[in-house]
C-alpha positions in Angstrom: 0.0 0.0 0.0 2.9 2.4 0.7 4.0 1.8 -2.9 0.7 2.4 -4.2 0.6 5.8 -2.4 4.2 6.6 -3.6 3.3 5.8 -7.1 0.2 7.9 -7.0 2.3 10.9 -5.9 4.9 10.3 -8.5 2.1 10.2 -11.3 0.7 13.4 -9.9 4.2 15.1 -9.9 4.8 14.0 -13.5 1.6 15.3 -14.8 2.3 18.6 -12.9 5.7 18.6 -14.7 3.7 18.4 -18.0 5.5 15.1 -19.0 3.9 12.1 -20.7 4.8 8.6 -19.5 6.9 8.1 -22.7 8.8 11.5 -22.3 9.5 10.9 -18.6 10.7 7.2 -19.3 13.1 8.4 -22.1 14.5 11.2 -19.9 15.0 8.9 -16.9 16.6 6.2 -19.2 14.1 3.5 -18.0 12.9 0.6 -19.9 9.4 0.6 -21.4 7.0 -0.1 -18.6 9.1 0.6 -15.6 7.5 3.9 -15.0 4.1 2.4 -15.4 4.9 -0.3 -12.7 6.3 2.4 -10.4 3.2 4.6 -10.8 0.8 1.6 -10.3 2.8 0.6 -7.1 3.9 -2.7 -8.5 7.6 -2.0 -8.2 9.8 -0.8 -5.5 11.7 2.5 -6.0 15.4 2.8 -5.0 16.9 5.9 -3.5 18.9 6.4 -6.7 15.8 6.1 -9.0 13.8 8.4 -6.7 16.5 11.1 -6.9 16.4 11.0 -10.7 12.7 11.5 -10.6 12.8 14.2 -8.2 15.3 16.2 -10.4 13.4 15.7 -13.6 10.0 16.5 -12.1 11.6 19.4 -10.1 9.9 18.4 -7.0 10.1 20.9 -4.1 12.5 19.9 -1.2 9.7 19.5 1.3 7.7 17.2 -0.8 10.9 15.3 -1.7 11.5 14.6 1.9 8.0 13.1 2.3 8.5 11.0 -0.8 11.8 9.7 0.4 10.3 8.5 3.8 7.4 6.8 2.0 9.9 5.1 -0.5 12.0 3.9 2.5 8.7 2.5 4.2 7.7 0.7 1.1 10.9 -1.2 1.0 11.0 -2.1 4.7 10.4 -5.7 5.5 7.9 -5.9 8.2 7.6 -8.7 10.8 4.8 -11.3 10.1 1.5 -10.4 11.5 -0.5 -13.1 13.4 -3.8 -12.3 11.6 -6.0 -13.9 9.0 -4.3 -13.6 5.6 -6.6 -11.1 4.3 -5.8 -8.7 7.3 -1.9 -8.9 6.9 -1.8 -5.9 4.7 -4.1 -3.8 7.1 -1.7 -4.6 10.2 1.3 -3.4 8.2 -0.5 -0.3 7.2 -1.6 0.2 10.9 2.2 0.0 12.0 3.2 2.8 9.5 0.1 5.1 10.3 0.2 8.5 11.6 -3.6 8.5 12.1 -6.5 6.0 12.5 -10.0 6.7 12.3 -12.0 3.5 13.5 -15.8 2.9 13.6 -16.9 -0.3 15.1 -20.6 -1.1 16.0 -21.0 -3.7 18.8 -17.4 -4.6 19.9 -14.1 -2.8 20.5 -11.6 -3.2 17.7 -8.4 -5.3 17.7 -6.1 -2.2 18.0 -7.4 -1.6 21.7 -8.5 -5.2 22.9 -7.2 -6.5 26.1 -5.8 -10.0 25.9 -8.9 -11.5 27.6 -11.4 -9.7 25.5 -9.4 -10.5 22.4 -9.1 -14.3 23.5 -13.0 -14.4 24.1 -13.5 -13.1 20.5 -10.9 -15.3 18.9 -12.1 -18.5 20.5 -15.6 -18.0 18.7 -13.9 -17.2 15.3 -14.7 -19.6 12.6 -11.5 -18.6 10.6 -8.9 -18.6 13.5 -7.6 -22.1 14.3 -7.5 -23.1 18.0 -3.7 -23.3 17.6 -3.4 -19.8 16.3 -5.6 -18.1 19.1 -2.8 -17.4 21.6 -0.4 -16.1 18.9 -3.3 -13.8 17.6 -3.9 -12.6 21.3 -0.3 -11.8 21.6 -0.3 -9.8 18.4 -3.4 -7.7 19.5 -1.6 -7.1 22.8 1.5 -5.7 20.9 -0.9 -3.5 18.9 -2.4 -2.0 22.1 1.0 -1.5 23.6 1.8 0.6 20.5 -1.1 2.8 21.0 0.4 3.7 24.6 3.9 4.3 23.1 5.5 7.7 22.2 5.3 7.0 18.5 1.7 6.0 18.6 -0.5 7.3 15.8 -3.6 9.6 16.4 -6.5 7.4 17.1 -10.1 8.6 16.5 -12.5 5.7 17.8 -16.2 5.8 17.5 -18.1 2.7 18.8 -21.8 2.0 19.1 -23.3 1.8 22.5 -23.7 -1.9 21.9 -20.1 -2.3 22.6 -20.5 -1.3 26.2 -23.3 -4.0 26.8 -22.1 -7.0 24.7 -20.6 -9.1 27.3 -17.7 -10.7 25.3 -15.9 -13.0 27.7 -18.4 -12.2 30.5 -19.0 -9.3 32.7 -15.6 -9.1 34.3 -13.8 -9.3 30.9 -15.9 -6.5 29.6 -15.4 -4.4 32.8 -11.7 -4.7 32.3 -12.0 -3.9 28.6 -14.1 -0.9 29.4 -11.4 0.2 32.1 -8.7 -0.1 29.4 -10.7 2.1 27.0 -11.4 4.8 29.7 -7.7 4.9 30.5 -6.8 5.2 26.8 -9.3 8.2 26.5 -7.1 10.0 28.7 -4.1 9.9 26.2 -3.6 13.1 24.2 -3.4 11.2 21.0 -6.7 9.2 21.4 -10.3 10.3 21.1 -13.1 7.9 22.2 -16.8 8.6 21.4 -19.9 6.4 21.9 -22.9 6.6 19.5 -25.8 6.1 21.9 -28.8 4.0 21.3 -31.2 7.1 21.3 -29.2 8.7 18.4 -31.2 6.8 16.2 -30.0 6.1 12.5 -26.4 6.9 11.8 -24.3 7.1 8.7 -22.7 3.5 8.8 -25.2 0.8 9.9 -23.7 -2.6 9.2 -20.4 -1.4 7.9 -17.4 -1.1 10.2 -14.4 0.6 8.6 -10.9 2.1 9.4 -9.4 5.0 7.7 -5.6 4.8 7.6 -3.5 7.8 7.0 0.2 7.4 6.3 1.2 10.9 5.4 -0.5 13.9 7.0 -2.7 16.0 4.9 -2.7 13.3 2.1 -5.6 10.9 1.2 -5.3 7.6 3.1 -6.7 4.2 2.5 -10.1 2.8 3.8 -10.1 -0.8 5.2 -13.4 -2.6 5.2 -13.2 -6.2 6.6 -15.4 -9.2 6.3 -15.2 -12.7 7.6 -13.1 -14.1 4.7 -12.1 -11.0 2.8 -11.1 -7.3 3.1 -11.3 -4.4 0.9 -8.6 -1.7 0.5 -10.4 1.3 -0.8 -8.4 4.2 -2.5 -8.7 8.1 -3.0 -12.0 8.0 -4.6 -13.6 6.4 -1.6 -11.7 8.1 1.1 -13.8 11.4 1.0 -17.1 9.4 1.4 -15.9 7.4 4.3 -14.5 10.6 5.9 -17.9 12.2 5.5 -19.5 9.2 7.1 -17.0 9.3 10.0 -17.7 13.1 10.6 -21.3 12.2 10.7 -20.7 9.5 13.1 -18.7 11.8 15.5 -21.4 14.4 15.3 -24.1 12.0 16.3 -21.9 10.5 19.1 -21.6 11.7 22.7 -18.8 14.2 23.5 -15.6 12.8 24.8 -16.4 13.8 28.3 -20.0 12.4 28.1 -18.5 9.2 26.6 -16.2 8.6 29.6 -19.0 9.3 32.0 -21.2 6.7 30.3 -18.3 4.2 30.3 -17.8 4.9 34.0 -21.5 4.2 34.7 -21.4 1.0 32.8 -18.0 -0.1 34.8 -19.9 0.4 38.1 -22.9 -1.5 36.7 -20.6 -4.5 36.1 -18.8 -4.2 39.5 
């Protein structure tokens, strides 16, 4: 996905420079089709090749620095993720993200799950084998730990009030999960809001999604997950999902009232 974003930026820079694909390829001394592969995200870009492109397109220094970081990230080999195959790409994106906007209806998402909550969910999964459950629990614990680290991305989390009542793993497990969410909400990089039952209809019934931003002020990637497959939606979809997310936040309780509701639910489960 990093290569796709880099390729899109390089295509935009070429068009801004007024060069056709053929003209740019000739000037760069690249074989036929190489530029197309780079722009489509099908080929890694070396530092040497990127420097040639930057000179040819006359890309400004500040933009060049961003492209350089993205090119480096696209070449980095990430450790394997213990998740279903269709989610591996997402977890790698999450690791590189500067911002995450997450909407989840009736449960708390993997990125903030406690080990007990994650285990209770995974044990009911029809796609995770029993042998993989503990490794997947460990992976989610590492993702949660990252959200508490100094290099954590900005997280905007909106959940339905259902998540506060569905006793995944039982009352004590849910209570511990709610305490974790409440504590996370105190972090300066994390915003948690609940869409209450009495808010009525909202912008994303039946669709849970995450908007991943890799580079600030640039379009990100929308991740929509099903049981056996996932969609990674590009620029033309990001605006629509951002509008939906903004609408969800507008319908949700404020951050303060959300914490108050979570605290009431914690007391009920005591």
